Residue frames as qw, qx, qy, qz and C-alpha x, y, z in Angstrom:
[[0.457, 0.567, 0.522, 0.443, 10.28, 0.12, -23.44],
 [0.118, -0.674, -0.067, 0.726, 10.87, 3.64, -24.62],
 [0.567, 0.756, 0.301, 0.127, 10.74, 5.84, -27.66],
 [0.479, -0.410, 0.250, 0.735, 13.66, 7.49, -29.43],
 [0.401, 0.824, 0.067, -0.395, 13.25, 10.39, -31.88],
 [0.613, -0.090, 0.590, 0.518, 14.73, 9.58, -35.33],
 [0.393, 0.667, -0.187, -0.604, 15.06, 10.92, -38.91],
 [0.655, 0.074, 0.703, 0.266, 14.96, 8.89, -42.11],
 [0.042, 0.412, -0.391, -0.822, 15.74, 10.18, -45.62],
 [0.064, -0.107, -0.876, -0.466, 13.50, 7.64, -47.46],
 [0.092, -0.640, -0.754, 0.117, 10.36, 8.81, -45.68],
 [0.033, 0.269, 0.089, 0.958, 8.64, 12.11, -46.32],
 [0.182, -0.563, -0.749, 0.299, 6.30, 13.03, -43.49],
 [0.003, -0.898, -0.304, -0.318, 4.16, 16.16, -43.16],
 [0.255, 0.595, -0.305, 0.698, 6.10, 19.17, -41.94],
 [0.275, -0.516, 0.477, -0.656, 6.89, 19.23, -38.20],
 [0.933, -0.192, -0.158, -0.260, 5.88, 15.58, -37.80],
 [0.226, -0.626, 0.727, -0.168, 8.08, 13.76, -35.31],
 [0.863, 0.124, -0.461, -0.166, 8.99, 10.13, -35.98],
 [0.470, -0.591, 0.585, -0.298, 9.86, 7.82, -33.07],
 [0.628, 0.220, -0.743, -0.072, 11.48, 4.39, -33.07],
 [0.840, -0.487, -0.017, -0.239, 10.37, 1.92, -30.42],
 [0.110, 0.705, -0.672, 0.199, 13.45, 1.07, -28.36],
 [0.899, -0.144, -0.393, -0.131, 12.29, -2.09, -26.54],
 [0.161, 0.459, -0.664, 0.569, 14.43, -1.29, -23.54],
 [0.472, -0.355, -0.788, 0.174, 13.62, -3.24, -20.44],
 [0.298, -0.760, -0.133, -0.561, 11.29, -1.12, -18.32],
 [0.009, 0.373, -0.673, 0.638, 12.29, -0.33, -14.77],
 [0.595, -0.364, -0.697, -0.165, 10.62, -2.68, -12.37],
 [0.465, -0.665, 0.228, -0.538, 9.48, -2.45, -8.80],
 [0.055, 0.378, -0.876, 0.295, 11.35, -4.50, -6.22],
 [0.197, 0.062, 0.937, -0.282, 9.57, -7.84, -5.62],
 [0.667, 0.431, 0.163, -0.585, 6.71, -7.16, -8.05],
 [0.246, -0.208, 0.880, 0.348, 6.69, -10.23, -10.26],
 [0.727, 0.365, -0.056, -0.579, 4.72, -10.93, -13.42],
 [0.332, -0.269, 0.899, 0.099, 4.83, -14.67, -14.06],
 [0.544, 0.137, -0.596, -0.575, 3.60, -16.83, -16.89],
 [0.622, -0.113, 0.651, -0.421, 1.15, -19.51, -15.77],
 [0.156, -0.004, 0.936, 0.316, 0.47, -22.84, -17.43],
 [0.567, 0.395, 0.180, -0.700, -2.48, -22.39, -19.78],
 [0.273, -0.020, 0.912, 0.307, -3.77, -25.17, -22.00],
 [0.469, 0.159, -0.285, -0.821, -6.17, -24.86, -24.94],
 [0.568, 0.126, 0.781, -0.228, -9.07, -27.27, -25.24],
 [0.306, 0.176, 0.796, 0.491, -10.67, -28.73, -28.40],
 [0.103, 0.758, 0.636, 0.101, -13.56, -26.26, -28.36],
 [0.233, 0.702, 0.067, 0.670, -11.70, -22.93, -28.28],
 [0.530, -0.825, -0.007, -0.195, -11.59, -22.58, -24.50],
 [0.442, 0.510, -0.601, 0.428, -8.70, -23.02, -22.11],
 [0.788, -0.543, -0.274, 0.098, -7.64, -24.37, -18.73],
 [0.204, 0.747, -0.380, 0.505, -5.27, -22.38, -16.50],
 [0.710, -0.282, -0.502, 0.404, -3.24, -23.63, -13.57],
 [0.129, -0.923, -0.094, -0.351, -3.92, -20.51, -11.51],
 [0.192, -0.761, 0.519, -0.340, -1.66, -21.30, -8.60],
 [0.835, 0.010, -0.538, 0.118, 0.44, -24.21, -7.40],
 [0.435, -0.759, 0.306, -0.376, 1.03, -24.48, -3.66],
 [0.368, 0.313, -0.843, 0.237, 3.53, -26.56, -1.73],
 [0.540, -0.358, -0.759, 0.054, 2.49, -28.74, 1.22],
 [0.271, -0.362, -0.465, 0.761, 2.78, -25.73, 3.58],
 [0.195, 0.824, 0.515, -0.134, 0.47, -23.63, 1.39],
 [0.162, -0.674, 0.231, 0.682, 3.15, -21.36, -0.13],
 [0.669, 0.710, -0.008, -0.218, 3.02, -20.38, -3.81],
 [0.876, -0.081, 0.288, 0.379, 5.70, -22.50, -5.49],
 [0.553, 0.640, 0.144, 0.514, 6.67, -20.03, -8.24],
 [0.120, -0.911, 0.135, -0.371, 7.20, -17.19, -5.74],
 [0.798, -0.551, 0.232, 0.080, 9.00, -19.47, -3.28],
 [0.833, 0.212, 0.190, 0.474, 11.50, -20.21, -6.06],
 [0.288, 0.734, 0.010, 0.614, 12.10, -16.42, -6.18],
 [0.360, 0.059, -0.560, 0.743, 12.66, -16.23, -2.41],
 [0.371, -0.251, 0.082, -0.890, 9.17, -14.93, -1.53],
 [0.069, -0.192, -0.952, 0.226, 7.08, -16.85, 0.99],
 [0.437, -0.048, -0.079, -0.895, 3.51, -16.03, -0.03],
 [0.020, -0.203, -0.971, 0.129, 0.83, -18.15, 1.63],
 [0.336, -0.273, -0.296, -0.851, -2.65, -17.18, 0.45],
 [0.059, 0.185, 0.857, -0.478, -5.46, -17.45, 3.00],
 [0.416, 0.593, 0.458, -0.516, -8.30, -15.84, 1.03],
 [0.270, 0.150, 0.674, 0.671, -9.41, -15.98, -2.62],
 [0.251, 0.615, 0.331, -0.671, -11.58, -13.19, -4.05],
 [0.376, 0.351, 0.662, 0.545, -13.26, -12.48, -7.39],
 [0.170, 0.583, 0.128, -0.784, -14.22, -9.16, -8.96],
 [0.492, 0.504, 0.648, 0.289, -16.36, -9.06, -12.09],
 [0.164, -0.474, 0.093, 0.860, -15.27, -5.99, -14.04],
 [0.513, 0.744, 0.395, -0.165, -17.63, -4.29, -16.46],
 [0.626, 0.470, 0.209, 0.587, -16.19, -2.93, -19.72],
 [0.218, 0.681, -0.058, 0.697, -14.06, 0.20, -19.19],
 [0.658, -0.720, -0.219, 0.033, -14.11, -0.21, -15.36],
 [0.373, 0.587, -0.393, 0.602, -11.47, 1.93, -13.61],
 [0.696, -0.693, -0.180, 0.060, -10.29, 1.56, -10.03],
 [0.437, 0.677, -0.305, 0.508, -7.48, 3.90, -9.18],
 [0.244, 0.512, -0.544, 0.619, -4.97, 3.88, -6.42],
 [0.757, -0.589, 0.047, -0.279, -5.24, 1.88, -3.29],
 [0.332, 0.528, -0.710, 0.326, -2.55, 0.43, -1.05],
 [0.858, -0.420, -0.281, -0.089, -2.21, -2.20, 1.67],
 [0.263, -0.831, 0.445, -0.207, 0.02, -1.79, 4.75],
 [0.383, -0.431, 0.815, -0.055, 0.81, -5.49, 5.27],
 [0.809, 0.293, 0.466, -0.210, -1.30, -7.45, 2.77],
 [0.085, -0.378, 0.729, 0.564, 0.39, -9.08, -0.22],
 [0.725, 0.412, 0.303, -0.462, -1.63, -10.18, -3.27],
 [0.271, -0.073, 0.797, 0.535, -1.55, -12.30, -6.41],
 [0.537, 0.510, 0.154, -0.654, -3.83, -11.22, -9.27],
 [0.219, -0.019, 0.847, 0.484, -4.87, -13.19, -12.33],
 [0.471, 0.418, 0.119, -0.768, -7.61, -12.66, -14.90],
 [0.661, 0.309, 0.678, 0.090, -9.53, -14.33, -17.71],
 [0.469, 0.834, 0.244, 0.159, -9.04, -11.36, -20.05],
 [0.541, 0.285, -0.093, 0.786, -6.83, -8.28, -20.15],
 [0.268, -0.933, -0.230, 0.070, -6.48, -5.45, -17.66],
 [0.446, 0.592, -0.237, 0.628, -3.96, -2.62, -17.44],
 [0.640, -0.657, -0.295, 0.267, -2.36, -2.08, -14.04],
 [0.213, 0.777, -0.270, 0.527, -0.47, 0.88, -12.70],
 [0.795, -0.448, -0.302, 0.277, 1.83, 0.39, -9.72],
 [0.128, 0.809, -0.293, 0.493, 3.87, 2.79, -7.60],
 [0.708, -0.130, -0.554, 0.418, 6.34, 1.71, -4.92],
 [0.254, -0.811, 0.054, -0.524, 5.69, 3.64, -1.68],
 [0.871, -0.424, -0.132, 0.213, 8.06, 1.61, 0.52],
 [0.007, -0.961, 0.277, -0.020, 10.80, 4.07, 1.63],
 [0.562, -0.531, 0.619, 0.139, 13.26, 1.22, 2.34],
 [0.832, 0.354, 0.415, 0.097, 12.83, -0.26, -1.15],
 [0.416, -0.274, 0.429, 0.754, 15.56, 0.28, -3.79],
 [0.128, 0.381, 0.642, 0.653, 12.71, 1.06, -6.22],
 [0.054, -0.607, -0.524, 0.595, 11.00, 3.63, -3.94],
 [0.274, 0.664, 0.081, -0.691, 8.69, 5.91, -5.99],
 [0.053, -0.161, 0.798, 0.578, 9.22, 3.81, -9.14],
 [0.658, 0.333, 0.192, -0.647, 6.15, 3.66, -11.37],
 [0.173, -0.136, 0.928, 0.300, 5.30, 0.59, -13.43],
 [0.680, 0.259, -0.055, -0.684, 2.68, -0.26, -16.04],
 [0.254, -0.121, 0.957, 0.073, 1.66, -3.91, -16.57],
 [0.665, 0.106, -0.347, -0.653, -0.64, -5.43, -19.17],
 [0.385, -0.161, 0.865, -0.278, -2.04, -8.44, -17.32],
 [0.614, 0.162, -0.515, -0.576, -3.40, -11.09, -19.68],
 [0.901, -0.211, -0.014, -0.378, -5.05, -14.45, -19.01],
 [0.907, 0.156, -0.326, 0.214, -1.77, -16.38, -19.22],
 [0.361, 0.396, -0.459, 0.708, -0.06, -14.41, -16.45],
 [0.521, -0.744, -0.406, 0.097, -0.29, -13.56, -12.78],
 [0.225, 0.661, -0.273, 0.662, 1.17, -10.65, -10.86],
 [0.610, -0.453, -0.503, 0.413, 2.45, -10.60, -7.29],
 [0.005, 0.767, -0.003, 0.642, 1.92, -7.21, -5.61],
 [0.516, -0.154, -0.622, 0.569, 3.71, -6.78, -2.26],
 [0.280, -0.838, -0.413, 0.219, 2.40, -4.63, 0.59],
 [0.298, -0.673, 0.070, 0.673, 3.31, -0.96, 0.23],
 [0.177, -0.020, 0.606, 0.775, 2.97, -0.91, -3.56],
 [0.431, 0.454, 0.284, -0.726, -0.01, 1.24, -4.61],
 [0.183, 0.069, 0.853, 0.483, -2.02, -0.16, -7.48],
 [0.506, 0.462, 0.238, -0.689, -4.92, 0.68, -9.72],
 [0.339, 0.046, 0.848, 0.405, -6.35, -0.82, -12.87],
 [0.516, 0.396, -0.042, -0.758, -8.62, -0.44, -15.85],
 [0.621, 0.253, 0.733, 0.116, -10.48, -2.97, -17.94],
 [0.042, 0.451, -0.328, -0.829, -9.70, -1.41, -21.36],
 [0.031, 0.095, 0.892, 0.441, -11.90, -3.83, -23.28],
 [0.520, -0.106, -0.174, -0.830, -15.55, -3.91, -24.29],
 [0.704, -0.150, -0.684, -0.120, -15.92, -7.28, -22.53],
 [0.681, -0.668, 0.141, -0.265, -16.60, -8.22, -18.92],
 [0.521, 0.442, -0.665, 0.302, -13.40, -9.47, -17.27],
 [0.814, -0.551, -0.176, -0.054, -13.05, -11.60, -14.14],
 [0.194, 0.667, -0.566, 0.444, -10.24, -10.65, -11.77],
 [0.873, -0.387, -0.294, 0.037, -9.28, -13.36, -9.29],
 [0.187, 0.690, -0.485, 0.504, -6.98, -12.33, -6.49],
 [0.825, -0.290, -0.450, 0.181, -5.44, -14.12, -3.56],
 [0.102, -0.815, 0.270, -0.502, -4.39, -12.44, -0.32],
 [0.564, 0.034, -0.710, 0.420, -2.37, -13.35, 2.75],
 [0.105, 0.044, 0.506, -0.855, -4.72, -11.33, 5.00],
 [0.083, 0.553, 0.829, -0.008, -8.45, -11.77, 5.57],
 [0.023, -0.463, -0.279, -0.841, -10.69, -9.01, 4.25],
 [0.170, -0.527, -0.657, 0.512, -12.39, -6.93, 6.93],
 [0.054, 0.640, 0.404, 0.651, -14.97, -4.25, 6.19],
 [0.441, -0.838, -0.290, 0.136, -14.29, -1.99, 9.16],
 [0.046, -0.974, 0.220, 0.005, -11.77, 0.56, 10.43],
 [0.568, -0.515, 0.604, 0.218, -9.05, -2.13, 10.33],
 [0.831, 0.523, 0.188, -0.018, -9.36, -2.79, 6.59],
 [0.629, -0.284, 0.402, 0.602, -6.14, -3.32, 4.65],
 [0.408, 0.514, 0.493, 0.571, -7.52, -1.48, 1.60],
 [0.158, -0.712, -0.186, 0.658, -6.74, 2.21, 1.84],
 [0.503, 0.746, 0.357, 0.251, -7.65, 4.55, -1.02],
 [0.384, -0.334, 0.117, 0.853, -5.37, 7.27, -2.38],
 [0.349, 0.797, 0.223, -0.440, -6.92, 10.34, -3.98],
 [0.742, 0.358, 0.361, 0.437, -6.05, 10.13, -7.71],
 [0.168, 0.962, 0.017, 0.217, -5.53, 13.91, -7.70],
 [0.469, -0.795, 0.379, 0.066, -2.54, 13.29, -5.40],
 [0.690, -0.162, 0.618, 0.342, -0.92, 10.78, -7.78],
 [0.282, 0.691, -0.255, -0.615, 0.30, 12.17, -11.10],
 [0.166, -0.237, 0.894, 0.343, 0.97, 8.80, -12.79],
 [0.721, 0.357, 0.101, -0.585, -1.54, 8.18, -15.59],
 [0.366, -0.246, 0.868, 0.228, -0.79, 4.59, -16.64],
 [0.581, 0.526, 0.609, -0.125, -3.85, 4.48, -18.94],
 [0.311, 0.868, -0.124, -0.367, -2.60, 7.25, -21.22],
 [0.899, 0.312, 0.109, 0.286, -0.73, 5.86, -24.25],
 [0.576, -0.418, 0.150, 0.686, 2.88, 6.89, -24.60],
 [0.006, -0.263, 0.389, 0.883, 2.32, 8.40, -28.06],
 [0.481, 0.554, 0.641, -0.225, -0.96, 8.98, -29.89]]
């Protein structure tokens, strides 16, 4: 998506006001980051059921396997995010992840894999309850819960979590990363 400055004779805006038309161009993506729709079914009482992940007999995620990615989760984690929670910029050296949520979160991603065709590409994703995102190792990510509700983030990893000097979660100082994915494009 992008914005394109336009003029229109049938509209009279205040002086020096700029008018932009939404272009709906396909945003640049990051190599092997995939946002996939998951099967979600409504129930009779206003709730829903979600097929979070389907695995083959070897434990690989079926949807990603169809895309040529062999992701075999070995740990499932849950974070309970308070309203307006922000967690900026961390990266994993070899850990790949799938994230899914019961609400809405905004993710920012930056490709820091020098061999990747999308090296240094930045990407913003609105992750809603009917989707999942696959984040490969070497792609920095951060998020915000923009809502006034608590949101549950479930994520699946192909590495075990360790809380020591060998942890796969390495923080990046947000002052070193100029990408503000929370800021709206035009206000």
